[in-house]
C-alpha positions in Angstrom: -6.5 -3.2 25.7 -3.7 -2.8 28.0 -2.5 0.6 26.9 -6.2 1.4 27.8 -8.9 3.0 25.1 -7.1 5.5 23.0 -4.6 3.8 22.1 -6.8 0.4 21.1 -6.9 1.8 17.3 -3.4 2.4 16.9 -2.6 -0.9 18.2 -5.0 -2.7 16.3 -4.2 -1.5 13.0 -1.3 -2.4 13.1 -1.4 -5.6 14.3 -3.7 -6.4 11.4 -2.0 -4.2 8.6 0.8 -6.8 8.5 -2.1 -9.3 7.1 -3.2 -6.4 4.1 -2.7 -8.7 0.8 -1.3 -5.3 -0.5 1.0 -7.5 -2.9 -1.5 -8.7 -4.7 -3.9 -5.6 -4.4 -1.6 -4.0 -6.4 -0.8 -6.9 -8.7 -3.6 -7.5 -10.1 -3.9 -4.1 -11.3 -1.4 -4.0 -12.8 -1.1 -7.2 -14.4 -5.4 -5.7 -16.2 -3.4 -2.7 -17.3 -1.1 -5.2 -19.3 -4.5 -7.6 -20.3 -3.2 -10.7 -18.1 -6.8 -10.6 -16.8 -7.3 -13.9 -15.7 -3.8 -13.6 -13.7 -5.7 -9.6 -12.5 -9.2 -11.3 -11.3 -7.6 -13.8 -9.7 -5.3 -11.7 -8.1 -7.8 -9.1 -7.1 -10.4 -11.7 -5.9 -8.0 -12.9 -3.6 -7.1 -9.3 -2.4 -11.0 -8.9 -1.7 -11.8 -12.4 0.0 -8.7 -11.5 3.0 -9.3 -7.8 2.9 -13.6 -8.9 3.5 -12.6 -11.5 6.8 -10.2 -10.2 8.3 -12.9 -6.8 8.2 -15.0 -9.8 9.5 -13.6 -10.8 12.3 -12.7 -6.7 13.0 -16.1 -6.0 13.2 -17.1 -9.3 15.5 -14.4 -8.2 17.6 -16.0 -4.9 18.2 -20.1 -6.1 18.1 -18.6 -8.8 21.5 -17.0 -6.6 23.3 -19.0 -3.2 22.7 -15.9 -1.3 22.1 -16.4 1.9 20.6 -13.0 2.4 19.1 -12.1 4.8 15.7 -10.8 2.9 12.7 -9.8 6.5 11.1 -7.1 6.2 9.4 -4.1 8.8 10.6 -1.1 10.8 9.9 1.6 12.0 11.3 1.6 16.0 10.6 5.5 16.1 10.8 7.0 15.1 7.8 10.5 14.7 9.1 9.5 11.9 10.8 7.0 10.5 8.9 9.6 9.4 6.3 11.7 7.9 8.2 9.5 5.5 9.6 7.9 5.2 6.2 11.6 3.8 5.7 12.0 1.7 8.3 8.6 0.1 8.0 10.3 -1.0 4.2 12.8 -2.3 5.6 10.6 -4.7 8.1 8.7 -5.5 4.9 11.3 -6.4 3.0 12.4 -9.0 5.9 9.4 -10.7 5.5 10.2 -11.3 1.9 13.5 -12.2 3.2 15.2 -10.0 0.8 19.1 -9.4 1.6 20.0 -7.7 4.1 22.4 -5.8 2.4 19.7 -4.8 0.2 17.5 -3.4 3.3 18.9 0.0 3.3 18.5 0.7 -0.7 15.1 -0.6 -0.4 14.2 1.7 2.2 15.8 4.6 0.8 12.4 3.5 -2.0 10.1 3.2 0.0 11.0 6.6 2.6 10.8 8.5 -1.0 8.0 7.3 -1.9 6.4 7.5 1.2 8.0 11.7 0.8 6.5 11.9 -2.7 2.6 11.1 -2.0 2.7 13.6 1.1 4.7 16.6 -0.4 2.4 15.9 -3.5 -0.5 16.0 -1.0 0.8 19.5 0.6 1.1 20.6 -3.1 -2.8 20.3 -3.1 -3.4 17.4 -5.3 -5.2 14.8 -5.3 -4.8 11.8 -3.2 -4.7 9.3 -6.9 -2.3 12.1 -8.6 0.0 11.6 -5.6 -0.5 7.5 -5.6 0.6 8.1 -9.4 3.7 9.9 -8.3 4.5 7.9 -5.9 4.4 4.6 -7.9 6.8 6.2 -10.2 9.5 7.7 -8.1 9.2 4.1 -6.3 9.6 1.6 -10.0 12.5 4.8 -11.5 14.6 4.1 -8.2 13.6 0.5 -8.2 15.5 0.5 -12.3 18.0 2.4 -11.0 19.0 0.1 -8.0 18.5 -3.4 -9.4 21.4 -2.1 -12.0 23.8 -1.1 -10.3 23.1 -4.2 -7.5 22.5 -6.8 -9.9 19.6 -7.6 -7.7 16.1 -8.3 -8.9 13.7 -4.6 -9.2 10.8 -6.8 -7.2 13.0 -7.0 -4.1 13.1 -3.3 -3.8 9.2 -2.2 -5.5 7.5 -4.4 -3.3 8.2 -3.5 0.5 9.0 -0.1 -1.2 5.1 0.3 -2.0 3.4 -1.3 0.5 3.2 1.5 3.2 1.2 3.3 1.0 -1.2 0.4 0.3 -4.7 1.7 2.4 -5.0 -1.5 4.5 -6.7 0.7 6.9 -8.9 2.4 4.7 -10.4 -0.6 3.4 -10.6 -2.3 6.5 -13.0 1.4 7.5 -15.0 1.2 4.6 -15.8 -2.0 5.3 -17.1 -1.3 8.8 -19.1 1.4 7.6 -21.1 -0.6 5.6 -21.4 -3.4 8.1 -22.6 -0.5 10.9 -24.9 1.0 7.9 -22.9 3.9 7.4 -22.9 3.6 3.4 -22.1 7.0 2.7 -19.1 6.4 4.8 -18.4 3.4 3.5 -19.1 3.9 -0.7 -16.3 7.0 0.2 -13.2 5.2 1.7 -14.1 2.2 -0.6 -14.3 4.2 -3.5 -10.7 6.4 -1.8 -9.4 3.1 -1.3 -9.5 1.8 -5.4 -8.6 5.8 -6.6 -5.3 5.2 -4.4 -4.4 1.6 -5.4 -5.4 2.2 -9.6 -2.8 5.3 -9.7 -0.3 3.1 -6.9 0.0 0.2 -9.7 -0.4 2.2 -12.4 3.3 4.5 -11.0 4.5 1.6 -11.4 3.2 -0.6 -14.3 4.3 2.9 -17.1 7.4 3.0 -15.8 8.0 -1.3 -16.8 5.7 -1.0 -19.8 8.6 1.6 -20.4 11.5 -0.7 -19.8 10.2 -3.2 -21.6 9.9 -0.9 -24.4 13.0 0.2 -24.7 14.9 -3.5 -24.0 12.2 -4.3 -27.3 15.0 -5.2 -30.1 14.4 -3.1 -33.3 13.3 -4.9 -36.1 
């Protein structure tokens, strides 16, 4: 790339992350938790096919160019900078989904808060699955609260809010490891991706289930 080999992986990763089917990935798990098997399996199959197709394109590019690029997901250590950047990414996803402009700031706050919980839980020594579950709880709770205050659908806050936590780069890395016959690393990355997505969906689904239970009329 023009920016140099050391910037190739971040540039390519940032470009393909806009193609990551984060919404179908999380929604499929949430559908399965609710017992909606047909919808859950259909969304999951669609998400898997999209990730495989994108990873196949990346693998073909690396094969043709013989480029040595490391797609191992990185993480910004400075939390005070990482959280605002996560909020900014959330606002960007909200714009992509045509969220009204007056909702952009609250949606960004939801995404920033969810990412902060995820990172703080990791710093406290919790595994990535537990951290993602707590982040899902935070995102869903704030989304429900803001939806009532601003009288907007919950999805306008929750969907952009959880997208920065979807491990898209890890999924691509796992598939590229499989393509390179590194089955141990590929299996580890695949399992880690599944755990984070399932935990994130579980956190969001738990709050949604409690909200629906509270709205159910007493007989």
